[in-house]
Biopython code that builds the backbone (N, CA, C, O; Angstrom):
import numpy as np
from Bio.PDB.StructureBuilder import StructureBuilder

atoms = [
    (1, "MET", "N", (2.022, 14.429, 1.815)),
    (1, "MET", "CA", (1.952, 12.996, 1.659)),
    (1, "MET", "C", (2.676, 12.595, 0.383)),
    (1, "MET", "O", (2.693, 13.333, -0.602)),
    (2, "GLN", "N", (3.259, 11.439, 0.424)),
    (2, "GLN", "CA", (3.926, 10.915, -0.757)),
    (2, "GLN", "C", (3.210, 9.654, -1.218)),
    (2, "GLN", "O", (2.937, 8.754, -0.424)),
    (3, "ILE", "N", (2.912, 9.600, -2.507)),
    (3, "ILE", "CA", (2.289, 8.413, -3.094)),
    (3, "ILE", "C", (3.397, 7.562, -3.695)),
    (3, "ILE", "O", (4.183, 8.035, -4.515)),
    (4, "LYS", "N", (3.448, 6.316, -3.282)),
    (4, "LYS", "CA", (4.482, 5.403, -3.749)),
    (4, "LYS", "C", (3.818, 4.213, -4.432)),
    (4, "LYS", "O", (2.649, 3.913, -4.189)),
    (5, "SER", "N", (4.569, 3.555, -5.272)),
    (5, "SER", "CA", (4.098, 2.319, -5.893)),
    (5, "SER", "C", (4.695, 1.139, -5.149)),
    (5, "SER", "O", (5.789, 1.230, -4.592)),
    (6, "VAL", "N", (3.971, 0.039, -5.144)),
    (6, "VAL", "CA", (4.481, -1.184, -4.534)),
    (6, "VAL", "C", (4.225, -2.333, -5.503)),
    (6, "VAL", "O", (3.168, -2.410, -6.130)),
    (7, "ASP", "N", (5.199, -3.215, -5.616)),
    (7, "ASP", "CA", (5.037, -4.368, -6.498)),
    (7, "ASP", "C", (4.371, -5.515, -5.741)),
    (7, "ASP", "O", (4.287, -5.500, -4.513)),
    (8, "VAL", "N", (3.912, -6.485, -6.478)),
    (8, "VAL", "CA", (3.155, -7.604, -5.929)),
    (8, "VAL", "C", (3.956, -8.386, -4.889)),
    (8, "VAL", "O", (3.423, -8.715, -3.830)),
    (9, "LEU", "N", (5.210, -8.685, -5.167)),
    (9, "LEU", "CA", (6.004, -9.491, -4.236)),
    (9, "LEU", "C", (6.230, -8.776, -2.915)),
    (9, "LEU", "O", (6.177, -9.399, -1.854)),
    (10, "THR", "N", (6.480, -7.474, -2.971)),
    (10, "THR", "CA", (6.648, -6.701, -1.737)),
    (10, "THR", "C", (5.349, -6.683, -0.948)),
    (10, "THR", "O", (5.354, -6.870, 0.269)),
    (11, "LEU", "N", (4.227, -6.455, -1.643)),
    (11, "LEU", "CA", (2.936, -6.453, -0.961)),
    (11, "LEU", "C", (2.660, -7.805, -0.314)),
    (11, "LEU", "O", (2.199, -7.857, 0.826)),
    (12, "LYS", "N", (2.931, -8.888, -1.013)),
    (12, "LYS", "CA", (2.713, -10.226, -0.444)),
    (12, "LYS", "C", (3.498, -10.387, 0.847)),
    (12, "LYS", "O", (2.981, -10.935, 1.821)),
    (13, "ASN", "N", (4.730, -9.921, 0.867)),
    (13, "ASN", "CA", (5.559, -9.988, 2.067)),
    (13, "ASN", "C", (4.944, -9.158, 3.195)),
    (13, "ASN", "O", (4.863, -9.616, 4.335)),
    (14, "TRP", "N", (4.511, -7.935, 2.873)),
    (14, "TRP", "CA", (3.872, -7.085, 3.884)),
    (14, "TRP", "C", (2.638, -7.764, 4.459)),
    (14, "TRP", "O", (2.439, -7.763, 5.674)),
    (15, "LEU", "N", (1.806, -8.345, 3.595)),
    (15, "LEU", "CA", (0.581, -8.997, 4.063)),
    (15, "LEU", "C", (0.897, -10.210, 4.933)),
    (15, "LEU", "O", (0.246, -10.435, 5.953)),
    (16, "ASP", "N", (1.890, -10.982, 4.530)),
    (16, "ASP", "CA", (2.286, -12.151, 5.320)),
    (16, "ASP", "C", (2.757, -11.758, 6.713)),
    (16, "ASP", "O", (2.634, -12.537, 7.657)),
    (17, "ASN", "N", (3.296, -10.550, 6.840)),
    (17, "ASN", "CA", (3.805, -10.053, 8.121)),
    (17, "ASN", "C", (2.859, -9.057, 8.791)),
    (17, "ASN", "O", (3.239, -8.381, 9.747)),
    (18, "ASN", "N", (1.626, -8.968, 8.287)),
    (18, "ASN", "CA", (0.602, -8.075, 8.843)),
    (18, "ASN", "C", (1.069, -6.619, 8.919)),
    (18, "ASN", "O", (0.773, -5.909, 9.880)),
    (19, "GLU", "N", (1.798, -6.190, 7.896)),
    (19, "GLU", "CA", (2.323, -4.826, 7.859)),
    (19, "GLU", "C", (1.477, -3.884, 7.019)),
    (19, "GLU", "O", (1.714, -2.676, 7.026)),
    (20, "ALA", "N", (0.493, -4.410, 6.294)),
    (20, "ALA", "CA", (-0.276, -3.562, 5.373)),
    (20, "ALA", "C", (-1.728, -4.002, 5.320)),
    (20, "ALA", "O", (-2.071, -5.145, 5.623)),
    (21, "ILE", "N", (-2.573, -3.050, 4.922)),
    (21, "ILE", "CA", (-3.955, -3.365, 4.582)),
    (21, "ILE", "C", (-4.178, -2.917, 3.143)),
    (21, "ILE", "O", (-3.512, -2.009, 2.645)),
    (22, "ILE", "N", (-5.124, -3.570, 2.493)),
    (22, "ILE", "CA", (-5.445, -3.236, 1.108)),
    (22, "ILE", "C", (-6.835, -2.620, 1.065)),
    (22, "ILE", "O", (-7.792, -3.170, 1.610)),
    (23, "ILE", "N", (-6.929, -1.474, 0.412)),
    (23, "ILE", "CA", (-8.215, -0.857, 0.126)),
    (23, "ILE", "C", (-8.479, -1.076, -1.360)),
    (23, "ILE", "O", (-7.767, -0.544, -2.211)),
    (24, "ASP", "N", (-9.503, -1.858, -1.660)),
    (24, "ASP", "CA", (-9.891, -2.182, -3.034)),
    (24, "ASP", "C", (-10.933, -1.156, -3.468)),
    (24, "ASP", "O", (-12.042, -1.136, -2.934)),
    (25, "VAL", "N", (-10.586, -0.307, -4.432)),
    (25, "VAL", "CA", (-11.471, 0.792, -4.833)),
    (25, "VAL", "C", (-12.350, 0.447, -6.039)),
    (25, "VAL", "O", (-12.976, 1.332, -6.623)),
    (26, "ARG", "N", (-12.397, -0.819, -6.409)),
    (26, "ARG", "CA", (-13.270, -1.233, -7.508)),
    (26, "ARG", "C", (-14.726, -1.240, -7.039)),
    (26, "ARG", "O", (-15.011, -1.157, -5.845)),
    (27, "GLU", "N", (-15.627, -1.341, -7.995)),
    (27, "GLU", "CA", (-17.049, -1.428, -7.672)),
    (27, "GLU", "C", (-17.343, -2.752, -6.964)),
    (27, "GLU", "O", (-16.615, -3.731, -7.124)),
    (28, "ILE", "N", (-18.408, -2.763, -6.190)),
    (28, "ILE", "CA", (-18.759, -3.933, -5.383)),
    (28, "ILE", "C", (-18.913, -5.196, -6.229)),
    (28, "ILE", "O", (-18.547, -6.282, -5.780)),
    (29, "GLU", "N", (-19.449, -5.074, -7.443)),
    (29, "GLU", "CA", (-19.618, -6.247, -8.305)),
    (29, "GLU", "C", (-18.265, -6.852, -8.674)),
    (29, "GLU", "O", (-18.116, -8.074, -8.708)),
    (30, "GLU", "N", (-17.284, -5.998, -8.949)),
    (30, "GLU", "CA", (-15.937, -6.481, -9.266)),
    (30, "GLU", "C", (-15.315, -7.160, -8.050)),
    (30, "GLU", "O", (-14.687, -8.213, -8.158)),
    (31, "TYR", "N", (-15.504, -6.536, -6.900)),
    (31, "TYR", "CA", (-14.955, -7.051, -5.644)),
    (31, "TYR", "C", (-15.547, -8.420, -5.309)),
    (31, "TYR", "O", (-14.825, -9.324, -4.890)),
    (32, "LYS", "N", (-16.850, -8.570, -5.492)),
    (32, "LYS", "CA", (-17.504, -9.846, -5.198)),
    (32, "LYS", "C", (-16.992, -10.954, -6.107)),
    (32, "LYS", "O", (-16.898, -12.108, -5.688)),
    (33, "TYR", "N", (-16.661, -10.612, -7.346)),
    (33, "TYR", "CA", (-16.208, -11.593, -8.326)),
    (33, "TYR", "C", (-14.810, -12.116, -8.012)),
    (33, "TYR", "O", (-14.555, -13.315, -8.118)),
    (34, "ASP", "N", (-13.905, -11.220, -7.626)),
    (34, "ASP", "CA", (-12.513, -11.593, -7.379)),
    (34, "ASP", "C", (-11.871, -10.538, -6.500)),
    (34, "ASP", "O", (-12.008, -9.341, -6.754)),
    (35, "ARG", "N", (-11.171, -10.978, -5.469)),
    (35, "ARG", "CA", (-10.521, -10.019, -4.571)),
    (35, "ARG", "C", (-9.300, -10.638, -3.918)),
    (35, "ARG", "O", (-9.148, -11.858, -3.858)),
    (36, "ILE", "N", (-8.444, -9.770, -3.435)),
    (36, "ILE", "CA", (-7.295, -10.194, -2.650)),
    (36, "ILE", "C", (-7.797, -10.446, -1.232)),
    (36, "ILE", "O", (-8.551, -9.641, -0.685)),
    (37, "LYS", "N", (-7.386, -11.544, -0.650)),
    (37, "LYS", "CA", (-7.844, -11.924, 0.686)),
    (37, "LYS", "C", (-7.674, -10.768, 1.676)),
    (37, "LYS", "O", (-6.622, -10.131, 1.739)),
    (38, "ASN", "N", (-8.723, -10.517, 2.434)),
    (38, "ASN", "CA", (-8.781, -9.490, 3.482)),
    (38, "ASN", "C", (-8.783, -8.056, 2.968)),
    (38, "ASN", "O", (-8.692, -7.125, 3.767)),
    (39, "ALA", "N", (-8.883, -7.855, 1.669)),
    (39, "ALA", "CA", (-8.980, -6.487, 1.142)),
    (39, "ALA", "C", (-10.303, -5.871, 1.588)),
    (39, "ALA", "O", (-11.320, -6.557, 1.687)),
    (40, "ILE", "N", (-10.272, -4.580, 1.852)),
    (40, "ILE", "CA", (-11.458, -3.833, 2.263)),
    (40, "ILE", "C", (-11.981, -3.098, 1.042)),
    (40, "ILE", "O", (-11.246, -2.341, 0.408)),
    (41, "ASN", "N", (-13.241, -3.314, 0.709)),
    (41, "ASN", "CA", (-13.820, -2.681, -0.475)),
    (41, "ASN", "C", (-14.428, -1.335, -0.121)),
    (41, "ASN", "O", (-15.394, -1.254, 0.638)),
    (42, "ILE", "N", (-13.849, -0.282, -0.681)),
    (42, "ILE", "CA", (-14.411, 1.068, -0.615)),
    (42, "ILE", "C", (-14.368, 1.600, -2.043)),
    (42, "ILE", "O", (-13.332, 2.099, -2.484)),
    (43, "PRO", "N", (-15.484, 1.500, -2.776)),
    (43, "PRO", "CA", (-15.490, 1.967, -4.167)),
    (43, "PRO", "C", (-15.024, 3.417, -4.281)),
    (43, "PRO", "O", (-15.266, 4.234, -3.392)),
    (44, "LEU", "N", (-14.367, 3.712, -5.367)),
    (44, "LEU", "CA", (-13.786, 5.033, -5.586)),
    (44, "LEU", "C", (-14.792, 6.153, -5.331)),
    (44, "LEU", "O", (-14.443, 7.163, -4.721)),
    (45, "ALA", "N", (-16.024, 5.992, -5.785)),
    (45, "ALA", "CA", (-17.043, 7.035, -5.625)),
    (45, "ALA", "C", (-17.418, 7.273, -4.162)),
    (45, "ALA", "O", (-17.995, 8.310, -3.836)),
    (46, "GLN", "N", (-17.096, 6.325, -3.279)),
    (46, "GLN", "CA", (-17.434, 6.444, -1.860)),
    (46, "GLN", "C", (-16.221, 6.748, -0.987)),
    (46, "GLN", "O", (-16.326, 6.770, 0.240)),
    (47, "LEU", "N", (-15.088, 6.977, -1.605)),
    (47, "LEU", "CA", (-13.837, 7.115, -0.872)),
    (47, "LEU", "C", (-13.850, 8.271, 0.125)),
    (47, "LEU", "O", (-13.500, 8.087, 1.290)),
    (48, "VAL", "N", (-14.246, 9.448, -0.320)),
    (48, "VAL", "CA", (-14.217, 10.629, 0.547)),
    (48, "VAL", "C", (-15.089, 10.413, 1.782)),
    (48, "VAL", "O", (-14.722, 10.830, 2.880)),
    (49, "ASP", "N", (-16.226, 9.771, 1.612)),
    (49, "ASP", "CA", (-17.132, 9.524, 2.736)),
    (49, "ASP", "C", (-16.581, 8.503, 3.728)),
    (49, "ASP", "O", (-17.105, 8.372, 4.834)),
    (50, "ASN", "N", (-15.543, 7.788, 3.347)),
    (50, "ASN", "CA", (-15.006, 6.720, 4.192)),
    (50, "ASN", "C", (-13.545, 6.924, 4.590)),
    (50, "ASN", "O", (-12.865, 5.968, 4.962)),
    (51, "ILE", "N", (-13.065, 8.148, 4.515)),
    (51, "ILE", "CA", (-11.668, 8.422, 4.874)),
    (51, "ILE", "C", (-11.368, 7.987, 6.305)),
    (51, "ILE", "O", (-10.270, 7.502, 6.579)),
    (52, "ASP", "N", (-12.317, 8.149, 7.220)),
    (52, "ASP", "CA", (-12.076, 7.772, 8.616)),
    (52, "ASP", "C", (-11.783, 6.285, 8.770)),
    (52, "ASP", "O", (-11.008, 5.895, 9.644)),
    (53, "ILE", "N", (-12.390, 5.455, 7.936)),
    (53, "ILE", "CA", (-12.091, 4.020, 7.980)),
    (53, "ILE", "C", (-10.627, 3.793, 7.633)),
    (53, "ILE", "O", (-9.937, 3.019, 8.297)),
    (54, "ILE", "N", (-10.160, 4.464, 6.598)),
    (54, "ILE", "CA", (-8.768, 4.309, 6.173)),
    (54, "ILE", "C", (-7.825, 4.844, 7.244)),
    (54, "ILE", "O", (-6.806, 4.220, 7.539)),
    (55, "LYS", "N", (-8.153, 5.987, 7.824)),
    (55, "LYS", "CA", (-7.313, 6.581, 8.870)),
    (55, "LYS", "C", (-7.216, 5.690, 10.105)),
    (55, "LYS", "O", (-6.240, 5.776, 10.851)),
    (56, "SER", "N", (-8.203, 4.844, 10.328)),
    (56, "SER", "CA", (-8.202, 4.001, 11.528)),
    (56, "SER", "C", (-7.092, 2.943, 11.505)),
    (56, "SER", "O", (-6.784, 2.353, 12.540)),
    (57, "TYR", "N", (-6.501, 2.703, 10.356)),
    (57, "TYR", "CA", (-5.407, 1.733, 10.244)),
    (57, "TYR", "C", (-4.067, 2.445, 10.356)),
    (57, "TYR", "O", (-3.238, 2.375, 9.449)),
    (58, "SER", "N", (-3.864, 3.123, 11.464)),
    (58, "SER", "CA", (-2.696, 3.990, 11.616)),
    (58, "SER", "C", (-1.386, 3.238, 11.801)),
    (58, "SER", "O", (-0.317, 3.822, 11.621)),
    (59, "ASN", "N", (-1.439, 1.962, 12.155)),
    (59, "ASN", "CA", (-0.198, 1.226, 12.407)),
    (59, "ASN", "C", (0.215, 0.326, 11.245)),
    (59, "ASN", "O", (1.137, -0.478, 11.384)),
    (60, "GLN", "N", (-0.459, 0.453, 10.102)),
    (60, "GLN", "CA", (-0.131, -0.378, 8.948)),
    (60, "GLN", "C", (0.029, 0.476, 7.691)),
    (60, "GLN", "O", (-0.506, 1.580, 7.592)),
    (61, "LYS", "N", (0.772, -0.064, 6.747)),
    (61, "LYS", "CA", (0.880, 0.587, 5.443)),
    (61, "LYS", "C", (-0.478, 0.483, 4.751)),
    (61, "LYS", "O", (-1.169, -0.527, 4.883)),
    (62, "ILE", "N", (-0.859, 1.527, 4.016)),
    (62, "ILE", "CA", (-2.122, 1.547, 3.293)),
    (62, "ILE", "C", (-1.814, 1.357, 1.807)),
    (62, "ILE", "O", (-1.099, 2.157, 1.205)),
    (63, "VAL", "N", (-2.362, 0.291, 1.226)),
    (63, "VAL", "CA", (-2.152, -0.005, -0.190)),
    (63, "VAL", "C", (-3.494, 0.093, -0.902)),
    (63, "VAL", "O", (-4.447, -0.608, -0.560)),
    (64, "MET", "N", (-3.553, 0.968, -1.891)),
    (64, "MET", "CA", (-4.757, 1.129, -2.697)),
    (64, "MET", "C", (-4.649, 0.198, -3.902)),
    (64, "MET", "O", (-3.579, 0.056, -4.494)),
    (65, "GLN", "N", (-5.771, -0.435, -4.259)),
    (65, "GLN", "CA", (-5.751, -1.447, -5.316)),
    (65, "GLN", "C", (-7.027, -1.376, -6.141)),
    (65, "GLN", "O", (-8.109, -1.114, -5.617)),
    (66, "CYS", "N", (-6.880, -1.615, -7.438)),
    (66, "CYS", "CA", (-8.028, -1.734, -8.343)),
    (66, "CYS", "C", (-7.717, -2.870, -9.319)),
    (66, "CYS", "O", (-7.025, -3.822, -8.958)),
    (67, "ARG", "N", (-8.212, -2.777, -10.528)),
    (67, "ARG", "CA", (-7.968, -3.855, -11.499)),
    (67, "ARG", "C", (-6.566, -3.771, -12.093)),
    (67, "ARG", "O", (-5.854, -4.774, -12.149)),
    (68, "VAL", "N", (-6.161, -2.562, -12.544)),
    (68, "VAL", "CA", (-4.847, -2.425, -13.187)),
    (68, "VAL", "C", (-3.975, -1.319, -12.590)),
    (68, "VAL", "O", (-2.819, -1.175, -12.988)),
    (69, "GLY", "N", (-4.496, -0.546, -11.656)),
    (69, "GLY", "CA", (-3.692, 0.485, -11.004)),
    (69, "GLY", "C", (-4.070, 1.915, -11.308)),
    (69, "GLY", "O", (-3.468, 2.838, -10.759)),
    (70, "VAL", "N", (-5.060, 2.127, -12.175)),
    (70, "VAL", "CA", (-5.448, 3.492, -12.554)),
    (70, "VAL", "C", (-6.389, 4.103, -11.522)),
    (70, "VAL", "O", (-6.131, 5.197, -11.020)),
    (71, "ARG", "N", (-7.468, 3.412, -11.204)),
    (71, "ARG", "CA", (-8.417, 3.935, -10.206)),
    (71, "ARG", "C", (-7.764, 4.060, -8.837)),
    (71, "ARG", "O", (-8.060, 4.992, -8.089)),
    (72, "SER", "N", (-6.885, 3.134, -8.511)),
    (72, "SER", "CA", (-6.231, 3.202, -7.204)),
    (72, "SER", "C", (-5.293, 4.406, -7.118)),
    (72, "SER", "O", (-5.160, 4.997, -6.046)),
    (73, "MET", "N", (-4.644, 4.782, -8.216)),
    (73, "MET", "CA", (-3.829, 5.999, -8.211)),
    (73, "MET", "C", (-4.725, 7.222, -8.063)),
    (73, "MET", "O", (-4.376, 8.164, -7.353)),
    (74, "THR", "N", (-5.874, 7.214, -8.727)),
    (74, "THR", "CA", (-6.847, 8.293, -8.555)),
    (74, "THR", "C", (-7.266, 8.381, -7.093)),
    (74, "THR", "O", (-7.384, 9.478, -6.547)),
    (75, "ALA", "N", (-7.493, 7.236, -6.457)),
    (75, "ALA", "CA", (-7.867, 7.210, -5.040)),
    (75, "ALA", "C", (-6.778, 7.835, -4.173)),
    (75, "ALA", "O", (-7.084, 8.596, -3.254)),
    (76, "CYS", "N", (-5.528, 7.529, -4.450)),
    (76, "CYS", "CA", (-4.416, 8.135, -3.707)),
    (76, "CYS", "C", (-4.451, 9.652, -3.847)),
    (76, "CYS", "O", (-4.270, 10.374, -2.867)),
    (77, "ASN", "N", (-4.682, 10.131, -5.053)),
    (77, "ASN", "CA", (-4.738, 11.579, -5.289)),
    (77, "ASN", "C", (-5.935, 12.221, -4.593)),
    (77, "ASN", "O", (-5.824, 13.339, -4.089)),
    (78, "ILE", "N", (-7.072, 11.538, -4.559)),
    (78, "ILE", "CA", (-8.252, 12.054, -3.853)),
    (78, "ILE", "C", (-7.964, 12.170, -2.358)),
    (78, "ILE", "O", (-8.293, 13.180, -1.736)),
    (79, "LEU", "N", (-7.358, 11.151, -1.792)),
    (79, "LEU", "CA", (-7.022, 11.207, -0.369)),
    (79, "LEU", "C", (-6.063, 12.352, -0.083)),
    (79, "LEU", "O", (-6.221, 13.067, 0.907)),
    (80, "ASP", "N", (-5.081, 12.527, -0.934)),
    (80, "ASP", "CA", (-4.128, 13.629, -0.786)),
    (80, "ASP", "C", (-4.851, 14.973, -0.822)),
    (80, "ASP", "O", (-4.586, 15.839, 0.013)),
    (81, "ALA", "N", (-5.752, 15.154, -1.768)),
    (81, "ALA", "CA", (-6.494, 16.412, -1.909)),
    (81, "ALA", "C", (-7.422, 16.674, -0.729)),
    (81, "ALA", "O", (-7.814, 17.816, -0.487)),
    (82, "ASN", "N", (-7.776, 15.617, 0.009)),
    (82, "ASN", "CA", (-8.664, 15.759, 1.157)),
    (82, "ASN", "C", (-7.915, 15.724, 2.487)),
    (82, "ASN", "O", (-8.499, 15.443, 3.533)),
    (83, "GLY", "N", (-6.618, 16.012, 2.432)),
    (83, "GLY", "CA", (-5.840, 16.189, 3.646)),
    (83, "GLY", "C", (-5.301, 14.933, 4.297)),
    (83, "GLY", "O", (-4.865, 14.983, 5.447)),
    (84, "PHE", "N", (-5.316, 13.807, 3.599)),
    (84, "PHE", "CA", (-4.754, 12.578, 4.160)),
    (84, "PHE", "C", (-3.250, 12.755, 4.275)),
    (84, "PHE", "O", (-2.591, 13.073, 3.285)),
    (85, "LYS", "N", (-2.698, 12.555, 5.456)),
    (85, "LYS", "CA", (-1.301, 12.911, 5.717)),
    (85, "LYS", "C", (-0.329, 11.738, 5.762)),
    (85, "LYS", "O", (0.863, 11.949, 5.986)),
    (86, "ARG", "N", (-0.789, 10.530, 5.562)),
    (86, "ARG", "CA", (0.113, 9.381, 5.626)),
    (86, "ARG", "C", (0.559, 8.957, 4.236)),
    (86, "ARG", "O", (-0.102, 9.249, 3.240)),
    (87, "ASP", "N", (1.681, 8.268, 4.185)),
    (87, "ASP", "CA", (2.124, 7.710, 2.914)),
    (87, "ASP", "C", (1.126, 6.662, 2.440)),
    (87, "ASP", "O", (0.593, 5.880, 3.229)),
    (88, "LEU", "N", (0.892, 6.666, 1.152)),
    (88, "LEU", "CA", (0.008, 5.692, 0.520)),
    (88, "LEU", "C", (0.789, 4.929, -0.532)),
    (88, "LEU", "O", (1.747, 5.443, -1.110)),
    (89, "TYR", "N", (0.372, 3.712, -0.770)),
    (89, "TYR", "CA", (0.997, 2.881, -1.788)),
    (89, "TYR", "C", (-0.058, 2.473, -2.804)),
    (89, "TYR", "O", (-1.183, 2.124, -2.447)),
    (90, "ASN", "N", (0.321, 2.522, -4.068)),
    (90, "ASN", "CA", (-0.535, 2.082, -5.161)),
    (90, "ASN", "C", (0.015, 0.754, -5.674)),
    (90, "ASN", "O", (1.192, 0.662, -6.025)),
    (91, "LEU", "N", (-0.830, -0.274, -5.717)),
    (91, "LEU", "CA", (-0.377, -1.576, -6.192)),
    (91, "LEU", "C", (-0.167, -1.539, -7.697)),
    (91, "LEU", "O", (-1.114, -1.359, -8.462)),
    (92, "GLU", "N", (1.078, -1.711, -8.113)),
    (92, "GLU", "CA", (1.427, -1.711, -9.537)),
    (92, "GLU", "C", (0.705, -2.856, -10.246)),
    (92, "GLU", "O", (0.858, -4.019, -9.874)),
    (93, "GLY", "N", (-0.075, -2.522, -11.260)),
    (93, "GLY", "CA", (-0.758, -3.542, -12.046)),
    (93, "GLY", "C", (-2.043, -4.066, -11.434)),
    (93, "GLY", "O", (-2.725, -4.885, -12.050)),
    (94, "GLY", "N", (-2.390, -3.612, -10.235)),
    (94, "GLY", "CA", (-3.640, -3.989, -9.587)),
    (94, "GLY", "C", (-3.812, -5.483, -9.376)),
    (94, "GLY", "O", (-2.843, -6.240, -9.324)),
    (95, "ILE", "N", (-5.075, -5.890, -9.256)),
    (95, "ILE", "CA", (-5.361, -7.304, -9.008)),
    (95, "ILE", "C", (-4.930, -8.171, -10.191)),
    (95, "ILE", "O", (-4.641, -9.354, -10.014)),
    (96, "ASN", "N", (-4.885, -7.599, -11.385)),
    (96, "ASN", "CA", (-4.409, -8.378, -12.539)),
    (96, "ASN", "C", (-2.970, -8.833, -12.327)),
    (96, "ASN", "O", (-2.644, -9.990, -12.593)),
    (97, "ALA", "N", (-2.110, -7.943, -11.855)),
    (97, "ALA", "CA", (-0.718, -8.306, -11.584)),
    (97, "ALA", "C", (-0.643, -9.326, -10.451)),
    (97, "ALA", "O", (0.172, -10.248, -10.491)),
    (98, "TRP", "N", (-1.494, -9.158, -9.447)),
    (98, "TRP", "CA", (-1.543, -10.093, -8.319)),
    (98, "TRP", "C", (-1.869, -11.502, -8.823)),
    (98, "TRP", "O", (-1.185, -12.465, -8.475)),
    (99, "ARG", "N", (-2.901, -11.615, -9.632)),
    (99, "ARG", "CA", (-3.303, -12.921, -10.168)),
    (99, "ARG", "C", (-2.245, -13.489, -11.122)),
    (99, "ARG", "O", (-1.974, -14.690, -11.105)),
    (100, "ASN", "N", (-1.653, -12.633, -11.946)),
    (100, "ASN", "CA", (-0.621, -13.089, -12.883)),
    (100, "ASN", "C", (0.625, -13.590, -12.169)),
    (100, "ASN", "O", (1.410, -14.342, -12.745)),
    (101, "SER", "N", (0.812, -13.178, -10.921)),
    (101, "SER", "CA", (1.947, -13.646, -10.125)),
    (101, "SER", "C", (1.635, -14.951, -9.400)),
    (101, "SER", "O", (2.494, -15.511, -8.719)),
    (102, "GLY", "N", (0.409, -15.427, -9.548)),
    (102, "GLY", "CA", (0.043, -16.708, -8.960)),
    (102, "GLY", "C", (-0.542, -16.642, -7.567)),
    (102, "GLY", "O", (-0.672, -17.670, -6.903)),
    (103, "PHE", "N", (-0.897, -15.453, -7.111)),
    (103, "PHE", "CA", (-1.447, -15.326, -5.749)),
    (103, "PHE", "C", (-2.935, -15.380, -5.744)),
    (103, "PHE", "O", (-3.553, -15.289, -4.683)),
]
sb = StructureBuilder()
sb.init_structure("model")
sb.init_model(0)
sb.init_chain("A")
sb.init_seg("    ")
for serial, (resi, resn, name, xyz) in enumerate(atoms, 1):
    if name == "N":
        sb.init_residue(resn, " ", resi, " ")
    sb.init_atom(name, np.array(xyz, "f"), 0.0, 1.0, " ", f" {name:<3s}", serial, name[0])
structure = sb.get_structure()
């Protein structure tokens, strides 16, 4: 598997065209406070137990997201270590970059 980064503008385009899903790996309290529309919350500590949910989105790009991009990169590495075979994308700058771009 290859882990790639994606910028906010590219992700916005993918979402507008239903080409990607976002997995938000922040804690539930963070997710409840602020989130990207339609993002699926799977906290980092619960990721391994929920790999099948992520695998079920086989026809879309998978974008991992957190606050600034650190936990989401960790999530990509965890999925890789657990045999996830699809390309994953890490949102550069996380939700902070998303909000700073005006979305």
